[in-house]
Each structure stands twice: as C-alpha cells, then as structure tokens.
C-alpha positions in Angstrom: 1.5 132.9 66.5 0.9 135.8 68.8 4.1 137.2 70.3 3.1 138.6 73.6 6.5 140.3 74.0 5.6 142.7 71.2 2.3 143.9 72.8 2.9 147.1 74.7 -0.7 148.2 75.5 -4.3 148.1 74.5 -6.6 150.4 72.6 -9.4 151.2 75.0 -12.8 152.2 73.6 -15.1 154.5 75.6 -17.3 151.6 76.8 -14.4 149.6 78.2 -12.8 152.7 79.8 -16.0 153.5 81.6 -16.2 150.0 82.9 -12.7 150.5 84.4 -13.9 153.7 86.1 -17.0 152.0 87.3 -14.9 149.4 89.1 -12.3 151.9 90.3 -9.6 150.2 88.3 -7.1 152.1 86.1 -6.4 151.0 82.5 -2.8 150.4 83.6 -4.0 148.0 86.4 -6.2 146.2 83.9 -3.3 145.8 81.5 -1.0 144.4 84.2 -3.1 141.3 84.3 -1.6 140.5 80.9 1.9 142.0 81.3 3.0 140.7 84.7 1.7 137.2 85.2 -0.7 136.5 82.3 -3.8 134.4 83.0 -6.2 133.5 80.3 -9.8 133.0 81.2 -11.1 130.4 78.8 -14.7 129.3 78.8 -14.7 127.1 75.7 -15.2 123.7 77.2 -16.2 122.1 73.9 -13.1 123.1 72.0 -10.3 124.4 74.2 -7.5 122.9 72.0 -6.3 126.1 70.2 -6.5 128.2 73.3 -4.6 125.6 75.4 -2.0 125.2 72.6 -1.5 129.0 72.7 -1.2 129.0 76.5 1.3 126.1 76.4 3.5 127.6 73.8 3.6 131.0 75.5 3.9 129.3 79.0 0.8 131.1 80.3 -1.1 129.7 83.3 -4.5 129.3 81.8 -7.6 129.3 84.0 -11.3 128.6 83.4 -14.5 128.2 85.3 -15.2 124.8 83.7 -13.8 121.5 84.8 -13.4 120.0 81.2 -10.9 122.7 80.5 -8.6 121.2 83.2 -9.2 117.7 81.8 -8.0 119.0 78.4 -4.7 120.3 79.9 -5.5 123.7 81.4 -3.8 124.7 84.7 -6.9 125.1 86.8 -10.6 125.7 87.0 -12.7 127.4 89.7 -16.4 127.7 89.3 -19.8 126.5 90.3 -20.2 122.8 91.0 -22.1 121.8 87.8 -23.5 118.5 89.2 -25.0 120.5 92.1 -26.5 123.0 89.6 -28.1 120.1 87.6 -29.6 118.8 90.9 -31.1 122.2 91.6 -32.4 122.4 88.0 -34.1 119.0 88.5 -35.8 120.4 91.7 -37.1 123.4 89.7 -38.5 121.2 87.0 -40.2 118.9 89.6 -41.9 121.9 91.1 -43.1 123.1 87.7 -44.5 119.7 86.9 -46.3 119.7 90.2 -48.0 123.0 89.3 -45.8 125.7 90.6 -45.8 129.0 88.6 -42.3 129.9 87.3 -42.8 133.5 88.5 -43.3 132.2 92.1 -40.0 130.3 92.1 -37.0 132.2 93.5 -33.9 132.9 91.4 -30.9 131.0 92.9 -27.2 131.6 92.8 -24.7 128.8 93.0 -23.7 127.9 96.5 -21.2 125.1 95.8 -17.9 125.7 94.0 -15.1 123.5 92.8 -11.4 124.2 92.5 -9.5 121.8 90.3 -5.7 122.0 89.7 -3.9 120.1 86.9 -0.6 119.0 88.6 1.0 117.9 85.4 0.4 121.3 83.8 1.6 123.1 87.0 4.8 121.1 87.0 5.3 121.9 83.3 5.0 125.6 84.1 7.3 125.4 87.1 4.5 126.3 89.5 4.4 124.8 93.0 1.2 123.2 94.1 0.6 123.5 97.9 0.4 120.2 99.7 -3.3 120.3 100.7 -4.1 120.2 96.9 -2.0 117.2 96.1 
C-alpha cells in the first residue's frame, strides 16, 4: 500500500521539467495537485478496480474522463460524450462508403461533453454535491 503521507516530493527528469516551463507552471505548483487535495486521473475503464481501491483507502477523490469509471465507484467523470462520438464516426464511415476520400474529410473535435457525479462516493468522502447535480 502506498502511504501518501511519506511522499515529500518528486524526482523531475529534464523532459518533465521542460513541460512545466512550457506551460508556465512551477514544479512546486505541479506537486501541489498531489499534496493539497489529491485527484487521480484514471483512464482505465476496463479495469479500474485496483486504482479505485487505492483511491478509496486513501480517501482520494478520483476523477476520469470515462463514464464507466463512475459506474465502478469513482467520484466523477468529465469528458466527451461517447455516444455522440460514435454517431459522428458512423457519419464518417457513411461518407467513405459513398466515395468520399478520407483526406478530404475534416478532422473534428468533440463538441458534446458529459459531467457525471457519483453521489454515493461523494457522501463517503464527505464532499457536498450542489443541488443542481442531484
């Protein structure tokens, strides 16, 4: 089991340190994400069990961009609306089957996002959930 209380800092390699500079964020600011109010970004929708277990035992509010993560017990997810993305993919495939060249099709970014909050997990962590989300 990881004891987060024993962690006092991180070893920054040159590549990671340059990324902080690129985004005008100090290494101290980056580390504060973990030391003040830790949030875990978890993207493993297929097998979130171990990560969620760690988050629960350490009482960490865990967040992901994928909805199945919340269904498995994570605090919240915020990310692209996957059903909308599937619809857009189907539109692209339809255009390709009708003879469009893939090089002529524009690259699209998600335009529809979903915020999902697990109230049971929020209560277990002692976090209030604003009324509009209930």
